N, C-alpha and C positions, 0 to 999 in steps of 0.2 A: 696725571689727572686729565680726564676727558671733559671738555667744555662743550655743552650742547649749543648749537646755533639757535637763534630765536625761533626759526620755523619748527625746530624739534620740540619746543615747549608748547606749541599751539595745537589744539585739537578742534576739529570741526565735525559736528554731528547733524544728521538729518534723520527724521523718522517718517515712515510712510505706511499708509494703510489703503490698499486697493486704489492707488492713484498713480499708476505707471506713467501716465502722460506728464504728471507734474515732476516726477523724478527725472524723466528724460529732458524736460525743459530746464530744470534748475541745477541738477547735480553736475552736468557737464560744464557749468560756469564756474565751478570751484577750481581755483588755480592749482596747477600741479605742484607748486612749491609747498602747498599745505600737505605735509607728509602723513599727518595723522587725521585721516578723513574716514568717518564711519557712517554707514547707512544702516539703520535697523528697519527691516520690513516686518511689520506687525500684521500683515494680511497675506493674501494670495501671492505666491512667488511670481516674480517677473522673469522674463528671459535674461540671460547673462548680458546681452548687449544693451539692456536698459540702464546699466550702471557704468560709470566711467571706470577705466582700468585701475586708476589710482585710489579707488575707494575700497575699504574693507566692508563687506556686506555681512550682516548678521540677520539670519532669517528665523523669526519665531515660528514654532510649529503650529501654534494657535494664537488667536488674537488675545492679547493680554492687557491692552489699553495704552493710551499715549503716554501716561505716566511711567508705566513699566518699560515701555520702549525707550523713553528718554533715560531712564535709570540704567538700562542695558548699555546705552551709548556712553553714558558718563562712567560707568564701571570699566568699560573697555578703555576709554581714553585716560582715565586716572590710573587704573590698576595695571593695565597691560602696556600702555604707552608712556605713562608717567608725565602726562601733560600738566602744565601749570595754568594754562589759559584755555578755556573751553567755550566755544561759540556754537549756537544752533541756528539753523535756518527754519523759520516758522512758516 
């Protein structure tokens, strides 16, 4: 039986819309021990170096709204990563 470490059950999400400077400022402060870190970009794509390497980036093709972007992050963290605890940066 595999027992997950505490950091495996934690998910952290960020959503962004045309605010590359804010992602550059805040996303790089998320500790690398948070293995399940997702950023949903709901606007214009940013360069790859705007995101920390330990973040999973999901790019929406069109703006869908902050609610849909958060739902995308939640679905990824709950469904794909099986997180038990989910936190968002506002």
